[in-house]
RONUGU-380519 format. One record per residue (C-alpha): residue number from 1; residue in one letter; x, y, z. Coordinates in steps of 0.05 Angstrom, whole numbers, plus 5000, padded with zeros to 4 digits. Each point is the difference from the previous one (the first is absolute). Last residue first. Layout:
BEGIN
+-----+------+------+------+------+
|  nr | rest |    u |    v |    w |
+-----+------+------+------+------+
| NUM |    A |    X |    Y |    Z |
...
+-----+------+------+------+------+
This chain:
BEGIN
+-----+------+------+------+------+
|  nr | rest |    u |    v |    w |
+-----+------+------+------+------+
| 162 |    V | 9788 | 8004 | 4079 |
| 161 |    D | 5061 | 4993 | 5053 |
| 160 |    V | 5002 | 4951 | 5052 |
| 159 |    G | 5043 | 5021 | 5059 |
| 158 |    K | 4952 | 4969 | 5052 |
| 157 |    I | 4942 | 4956 | 4964 |
| 156 |    A | 5030 | 4931 | 4996 |
| 155 |    L | 4963 | 4970 | 4946 |
| 154 |    E | 4976 | 4928 | 5009 |
| 153 |    M | 4974 | 4940 | 4957 |
| 152 |    R | 4966 | 4933 | 5007 |
| 151 |    I | 4992 | 4950 | 4949 |
| 150 |    D | 4951 | 4937 | 4990 |
| 149 |    C | 4933 | 5028 | 5016 |
| 148 |    R | 4944 | 4977 | 4969 |
| 147 |    A | 4970 | 4963 | 5056 |
| 146 |    Y | 4987 | 5067 | 5033 |
| 145 |    P | 4996 | 5008 | 5081 |
| 144 |    T | 5076 | 4994 | 5006 |
| 143 |    N | 5023 | 4964 | 5062 |
| 142 |    K | 5058 | 4968 | 4974 |
| 141 |    D | 5025 | 5073 | 4987 |
| 140 |    L | 5051 | 4987 | 4938 |
| 139 |    E | 5071 | 5016 | 5014 |
| 138 |    T | 5026 | 5070 | 4966 |
| 137 |    E | 5007 | 5023 | 4934 |
| 136 |    E | 5018 | 5068 | 4989 |
| 135 |    F | 4962 | 5061 | 4981 |
| 134 |    G | 5038 | 5061 | 4966 |
| 133 |    F | 4954 | 5033 | 4957 |
| 132 |    K | 5023 | 4960 | 4937 |
| 131 |    R | 4997 | 4939 | 5042 |
| 130 |    Y | 4918 | 5014 | 5012 |
| 129 |    L | 4993 | 5010 | 4927 |
| 128 |    A | 5034 | 4941 | 4980 |
| 127 |    I | 4960 | 4959 | 5047 |
| 126 |    A | 4931 | 5035 | 4970 |
| 125 |    P | 5027 | 4979 | 4930 |
| 124 |    S | 5013 | 4929 | 5026 |
| 123 |    L | 4930 | 4988 | 5028 |
| 122 |    K | 5006 | 4924 | 5000 |
| 121 |    R | 5053 | 5013 | 5052 |
| 120 |    S | 4942 | 5013 | 5048 |
| 119 |    S | 4998 | 5052 | 5045 |
| 118 |    E | 5006 | 5022 | 5075 |
| 117 |    L | 5021 | 5071 | 5019 |
| 116 |    F | 5041 | 5041 | 5049 |
| 115 |    V | 5014 | 5068 | 5016 |
| 114 |    K | 5048 | 5023 | 5051 |
| 113 |    P | 5018 | 5040 | 5058 |
| 112 |    S | 4943 | 5048 | 4994 |
| 111 |    G | 5013 | 5070 | 5017 |
| 110 |    I | 4936 | 5033 | 4982 |
| 109 |    A | 5027 | 5040 | 4940 |
| 108 |    K | 5039 | 4939 | 4981 |
| 107 |    A | 4945 | 4954 | 4994 |
| 106 |    F | 4960 | 5050 | 4962 |
| 105 |    D | 5056 | 5013 | 4949 |
| 104 |    I | 5010 | 4925 | 4986 |
| 103 |    C | 4927 | 4993 | 4986 |
| 102 |    A | 4993 | 5057 | 4956 |
| 101 |    K | 5067 | 4977 | 4959 |
| 100 |    M | 4965 | 4928 | 4992 |
|  99 |    L | 4935 | 5033 | 4975 |
|  98 |    Y | 5034 | 5040 | 4950 |
|  97 |    N | 5044 | 4943 | 4980 |
|  96 |    A | 4936 | 4959 | 4990 |
|  95 |    I | 4973 | 5058 | 4951 |
|  94 |    G | 5055 | 4988 | 4953 |
|  93 |    R | 4966 | 5003 | 4935 |
|  92 |    G | 5003 | 4924 | 4992 |
|  91 |    R | 4935 | 4976 | 5027 |
|  90 |    F | 4938 | 5056 | 4991 |
|  89 |    E | 4954 | 4963 | 4964 |
|  88 |    P | 5012 | 4935 | 5047 |
|  87 |    A | 4982 | 5041 | 5059 |
|  86 |    V | 5059 | 5003 | 5052 |
|  85 |    G | 5001 | 4957 | 5063 |
|  84 |    M | 5036 | 5002 | 5059 |
|  83 |    K | 4965 | 4967 | 5063 |
|  82 |    A | 5056 | 5002 | 5046 |
|  81 |    L | 5062 | 5037 | 5026 |
|  80 |    E | 5003 | 4983 | 5075 |
|  79 |    F | 5021 | 5047 | 5042 |
|  78 |    S | 5044 | 5003 | 5062 |
|  77 |    G | 4987 | 5035 | 5063 |
|  76 |    D | 5013 | 4943 | 5045 |
|  75 |    P | 4920 | 4991 | 5005 |
|  74 |    F | 4995 | 4996 | 4926 |
|  73 |    K | 4965 | 5048 | 4955 |
|  72 |    I | 4972 | 4982 | 4928 |
|  71 |    M | 5022 | 5041 | 4947 |
|  70 |    A | 4954 | 4987 | 4938 |
|  69 |    V | 5011 | 5007 | 4925 |
|  68 |    T | 4957 | 5024 | 4947 |
|  67 |    G | 4996 | 5013 | 4925 |
|  66 |    A | 4967 | 5036 | 4941 |
|  65 |    A | 4940 | 5030 | 5045 |
|  64 |    I | 4975 | 5043 | 4950 |
|  63 |    G | 4987 | 5079 | 5004 |
|  62 |    G | 5051 | 5014 | 4938 |
|  61 |    V | 5048 | 4952 | 5026 |
|  60 |    M | 4997 | 4985 | 5077 |
|  59 |    A | 5055 | 4961 | 5038 |
|  58 |    F | 4970 | 4975 | 5058 |
|  57 |    F | 5031 | 4989 | 5070 |
|  56 |    I | 4969 | 4963 | 5061 |
|  55 |    E | 5027 | 5020 | 5069 |
|  54 |    G | 5014 | 4967 | 5064 |
|  53 |    G | 4984 | 5019 | 5075 |
|  52 |    K | 4948 | 4950 | 5017 |
|  51 |    D | 4944 | 5043 | 4974 |
|  50 |    V | 5035 | 5000 | 4930 |
|  49 |    I | 5012 | 4923 | 4991 |
|  48 |    Y | 4943 | 4954 | 5027 |
|  47 |    E | 4941 | 5047 | 5016 |
|  46 |    R | 5018 | 5042 | 4939 |
|  45 |    P | 5012 | 4944 | 4955 |
|  44 |    H | 4939 | 4966 | 5010 |
|  43 |    D | 4987 | 4958 | 4939 |
|  42 |    L | 5070 | 4996 | 4977 |
|  41 |    M | 5027 | 4985 | 5069 |
|  40 |    E | 4954 | 4950 | 5021 |
|  39 |    R | 4996 | 4967 | 4933 |
|  38 |    D | 5069 | 4991 | 4989 |
|  37 |    H | 5008 | 4967 | 5072 |
|  36 |    D | 4946 | 4952 | 4974 |
|  35 |    E | 5038 | 4977 | 4942 |
|  34 |    V | 4992 | 5016 | 4929 |
|  33 |    V | 5029 | 4945 | 4958 |
|  32 |    F | 5060 | 5019 | 4953 |
|  31 |    Y | 5019 | 5034 | 4935 |
|  30 |    K | 4942 | 5027 | 4972 |
|  29 |    E | 4959 | 5001 | 5057 |
|  28 |    I | 5053 | 5040 | 5043 |
|  27 |    W | 5013 | 5045 | 4939 |
|  26 |    E | 4931 | 5024 | 4996 |
|  25 |    Y | 4976 | 4996 | 5073 |
|  24 |    N | 5057 | 5050 | 5015 |
|  23 |    L | 4974 | 5055 | 4951 |
|  22 |    R | 4931 | 4989 | 5018 |
|  21 |    A | 5008 | 5004 | 5072 |
|  20 |    F | 5041 | 5063 | 5002 |
|  19 |    D | 4953 | 5027 | 4951 |
|  18 |    A | 4942 | 4985 | 5047 |
|  17 |    A | 5035 | 5036 | 5053 |
|  16 |    Y | 5004 | 5065 | 4960 |
|  15 |    A | 4949 | 5045 | 5022 |
|  14 |    D | 5022 | 4980 | 5074 |
|  13 |    D | 5057 | 5044 | 4988 |
|  12 |    F | 5073 | 4965 | 5008 |
|  11 |    T | 5063 | 5046 | 4979 |
|  10 |    I | 5018 | 5034 | 4931 |
|   9 |    V | 5047 | 4981 | 4949 |
|   8 |    K | 4992 | 5043 | 4933 |
|   7 |    V | 5017 | 4981 | 4933 |
|   6 |    G | 4983 | 5047 | 4942 |
|   5 |    Q | 5070 | 5013 | 4975 |
|   4 |    G | 5017 | 5056 | 5043 |
|   3 |    D | 5026 | 4951 | 5057 |
|   2 |    D | 4938 | 5014 | 5052 |
|   1 |    M | 5016 | 4992 | 5072 |
+-----+------+------+------+------+
């Protein structure tokens, strides 16, 4: 998918695995502490996400990975939207919107019942983005592997128009 303005969204390729890690380590280290579960996914994205039925999207601008996001598959067919990061020099250009649309389109195409995410209220621009795309706050999962999470949001896929 290319928007005609130089933003192209692509799916995972091992050639961009280091970009997936770089883009996420950047924001996690800036706002939080990198946790073990972060390292598992970021250092081994194919094994922990793609090979298990998930997907990783990249927003490419001029051949550069400007942003990324993962869709992690769960046994019930739902997906967790996770590890969304946009390089500082590309923020404010709508990159996250392209990534969100790719995630929702992906979930719809494979018939997923819902997409959920866990985040931190500290990331207010991200929370606003999720609300813009129809995500609603739900009860926090007490078993979340992340200490930083204080909000959980869900989007029911059936009938969603993007």
